[in-house]
C-alpha positions, -999 to +999 in steps of 0.1 A: -214+256+345-224+233+317-259+227+329-266+264+335-251+273+302-274+248+285-304+260+304-297+296+298-294+293+260-324+269+258-345+296+276-334+322+251-341+298+222-376+292+236-384+329+231-367+331+197-386+300+185-420+310+198-430+331+168-420+302+145-447+280+161-472+308+159-471+307+121-499+281+117-522+301+140-514+334+122-516+318+088-548+297+092-568+317+117-557+353+108-550+348+071-515+361+073-494+351+043-465+327+048-440+354+037-453+379+063-455+353+090-420+341+082-408+377+085-423+380+120-407+347+129-373+361+117-376+392+139-358+377+170-331+363+148-326+397+132-322+412+167-296+387+176-276+395+144-272+431+155-258+424+190-239+390+189-205+405+183-210+432+209-221+406+236-190+386+226-167+415+231-183+422+265-176+386+275-140+388+263-134+419+283-155+414+315-162+377+317-192+355+310-212+355+342-228+390+342-231+390+304-253+359+306-273+371+337-279+406+323-289+393+289-314+368+304-329+396+325-334+419+295-348+391+274-374+383+301-384+419+303-390+421+265-409+388+265-431+402+292-437+434+273-445+414+241-471+392+257-499+419+256-487+435+224-513+441+196-504+444+160-476+428+140-453+459+141-453+462+178-449+424+183-421+423+158-402+451+174-405+436+209-395+402+196-365+417+178-354+434+211-359+401+229-337+383+204-311+411+207-309+405+244-309+367+242-278+369+220-258+373+252-260+336+260-248+324+226-212+336+228-208+338+265-221+303+273-198+289+246-168+306+263-178+290+296-176+256+281-143+262+262-128+278+294-138+250+318-131+219+297-098+206+283-094+200+246-098+162+247-133+165+263-143+198+247-161+183+217-184+163+239-189+192+263-197+216+235-220+190+219-239+189+252-240+226+254-253+227+218-283+207+230-296+239+242-309+252+209-328+220+198-341+216+233-354+251+233-370+246+199-384+212+211-401+228+241-415+256+218-428+230+193-447+211+220-459+240+241-465+269+218-492+256+194-517+244+221-510+274+244-514+298+215-547+281+204-561+285+239-546+318+251-534+335+219-498+346+212-495+362+246-496+329+265-464+314+252-446+348+255-456+351+292-443+315+298-410+325+282-407+356+304-411+335+335-386+308+325-360+335+315-364+353+348-359+321+368-328+312+348-313+347+353-314+342+390-300+307+388-271+318+366-263+347+389-260+322+417-242+294+399-220+306+370-184+314+376-160+328+349-134+304+337-100+309+354-082+317+321-104+348+315-087+381+322-106+413+319-092+436+293-068+411+279-086+408+246-072+441+233-036+428+237-041+395+218-032+393+181-062+392+158-066+355+146-085+367+115-053+382+101-034+349+105-051+330+076-085+321+062-093+292+086-119+311+107-135+327+076-139+293+060-156+278+090-179+308+092-188+304+056-195+266+060-218+274+090-237+300+070-245+275+043-254+247+067-278+268+087-301+272+057-315+236+058-316+238+096-338+268+097-358+257+067-369+225+085-374+241+119-394+271+105-415+253+079-415+217+090-447+222+111-465+241+083-456+213+058-469+186+081-502+205+089-510+224+058-493+203+031-498+168+045-529+172+066-515+163+100-532+176+132-515+204+150-507+184+181-493+154+163-472+177+141-459+196+171-450+164+189-431+152+158-412+185+155-404+183+192-391+147+188-370+157+158-353+185+179-347+161+208-331+135+185-311+164+170-298+173+204-286+138+209-270+139+175-250+170+185-236+151+215-227+121+193-208+141+167-190+161+194-179+129+211-169+115+177-147+146+170-129+140+203-123+104+194-110+110+159-091+141+170-105+164+144-135+188+143-133+196+106-131+160+094-164+152+112-178+186+099-171+174+063-190+141+070-220+160+083-220+183+052-221+153+029-248+136+050-269+168+047-270+165+010-282+129+011-309+134+037-324+165+021-326+148-013-342+118+004-367+141+021-376+159-011-382+125-029-402+112+000-423+143+001-432+140-036-449+106-028-473+122-004-468+094+021-471+112+054-456+086+077-425+083+055-421+120+054-423+121+092-395+096+096-372+112+071-380+147+085-367+136+119-335+122+103-330+153+082-335+176+112-310+156+132-283+160+105-291+196+099-283+206+135-253+183+139-227+208+126-232+236+151-212+222+180-183+211+157-181+246+142-184+263+175-157+243+191-134+247+161-139+285+160-133+289+198-101+267+196-087+286+167-095+320+181-081+314+216-096+325+249-089+362+244-108+363+211-133+335+214-162+358+224-159+379+194-152+350+171-182+331+184-202+363+180-192+365+144-199+328+139-235+333+152-239+366+133-233+349+099-256+320+108-284+343+119-281+366+089-288+335+068-315+323+092-332+357+090-334+354+052-348+318+055-382+329+068-393+353+041-371+337+013-380+301+018-416+311+025-418+328-009-401+298-025-426+274-010-454+295-023-439+295-058-428+259-062-441+239-033-425+222-003-409+192-022-390+213-047-380+238-020-363+210+000-345+198-031-331+233-038-321+237-002-299+206-006-276+228-027-264+246+005-246+217+021-233+206-013-217+241-017-202+238+019-182+206+012-153+222-007-150+250+019-144+228+050-107+232+060-086+202+057-070+204+092-080+218+126-063+248+140-055+256+176-045+289+191 
């Protein structure tokens, strides 16, 4: 279940991340502004925002298996339709629909992990599951730039369609709903959002911490190539490495939360570390030393993705099995609303003040998250 959940969400992330790594091609070859290119890159994320809670509610009511399989099949169809698309509007609409379909794996695969693993191993299991996003981004970082340079935007989109279709078949054969899931039971469970502000605070922290994550994943490649003069292949490899190291970091902090017995305590440590590494990255970037920027960028990317598994596990445990689909959907919705604003917003900020100052300003987000982290964990 865990392996298929990781692979399913990684496949969806590959499609969602593909337009991000088309930005250098569209910006340099086609003369598209960073703000417009960032808007195109945000289209799949915007689509996810509109459907995350609905997919989560379907998973609460009917179980995870067919939500994941159906979502992967739809995502593959939209990726296939987007491959030959001409024009930014048509491409943006199809990518948005693909992102909306791929949202099925976000909440449903998280429910699979929470349902099949006991609490004392859940942090590690969710950390492994959260590898899916950086792994999908890493594959996109390594594969999309050279494929796009040779075949145009349609090449990476066709690859995504094939991978998604294969995973849909594999998940139909291998995923089983957790035994605790009961169809239709969600309507009878008390609403955990009326209990206190715990879930809302974790959601708010995650919204703030997603800003540096998507800033680095969206504009890191552009900074290396356009700002520091790196070659496209070398920059793509570094971004892929940073996502791979980030995936390992998610496993580490998940296991650490199991060991210390607290998700929110480790989440507070990650927030503090985020401030430190972003300030270090801004200072390093001001020196113009490309090698140093590369090293610190890998470290900053690792820290910026480390919170996701902790927050996901915390939300699922506090919401309980009958509300976790909707709660995880809301969790992702807040994150992706912020992520949708990062593309055009940070793109405009980079144009106005440069990469170094932008990274320094983004460090304010984890700083603001620190006082919002709850003091104690909560379990349904």
